[in-house]
N, C-alpha and C positions, 0 to 999 in steps of 0.2 A: 691356690696351690700349698700354702702350707698344711690348708686343710685338708687335704689330699693325701697326703704325706702321714698325717697324723694319724687321718681314719685308716691308713693300711695299718701303719705300726699298730693299731690299735688293733684290727683284726686276727695278724699273725701273733702276737702276745697269748690273746685270747685262746687259737685253736693249739698253741704250744702247752698252755698250762693244763687244757683237760687233758692233753694226753700226756702227759706226766701224771695225773693225779691218775688216770688208768693202768697207766703203768704203774707205777705205787701203789691200786690199790690187788695188781693182779700179785703183782709182788707179792704184798702181803699175805694175802689168799696163799698162795705156795707153800712161804713161810713155817705160816698157820697150819694147815695140812701135813704138812711132816713134823712138825713137831707133836701134835697129835698125837700120831702113829708112830712116832721116838717114845714120846711116855705112855703110851696106851699099856691098861693092866693086865690086859688079857694078851695070851703067846700069838705070834703073828698068824699061824689056821687061825685059830677063835676068830679075831680080826679079819682075816680075809672071809668066811663062813657070813661072819653078820655085814659085813659089806656087800656082801653076793645077794642074802634074804632082804638088806633096806632097799638094794639097786632091781631086786627082783618085784619086791611090792613098787617102787617108785612107776615103775615098767606100766605093772597091770590097773596101777593107779591111772594114771596118763591115758591107758587103753579104755579104761570104763570113762573116764572124762571125754573121750574121742569119741565115745560110744554115743552117748546121752549129748555131747554139742550137736552128734552128726543127725539124733532123733528128733531134736529142740531146731535146729536149720531145719529138718522137714516139717515141721509142724507149721514152724514160722511162716517158711513158703507159700504150702498149703491156703494155709489162713488168709496171706497176701495174695494167689490166687483167686481163692471167692470171695473174698472183700473185692476184692475188682471187678470181675463180672458181674454181682450184685450192685452197684454201685452204677459202671455202665450202664445195665441194664434201668437204671432210675433215670441218669440225667440225659440216656440216647434222644429219649422221645423231648427233651426240654433245650435241647438242642437248637434244633431249624427255629422256634419260634425267641430263639433270645439273640439269634445272631439277624434273624428279619429285624427286629426292633433294635438291634444295634446300627446295622450296618443299612435298613431301609429296603 
């Protein structure tokens, strides 16, 4: 009985610790972002242009990566289909003799 209480207490304290850690991380990131924008050496207009350019570059890079991943997925899928067909053609004639030798 005491073991169950100890186990329940352990699980709940771990969960709250993780939640607190994530909350503090997000708060720290927010404070860092605001501080960086306030202390930026450029004007607001230049900073916004630079942020917009970096955002567009990142979006383009993600789009390119997505296209490459799609191509790789298609090649892998085609390779798997071809391999399955080749293996199936070689294994199919062996199935009956193997079943016969195992099951009689």
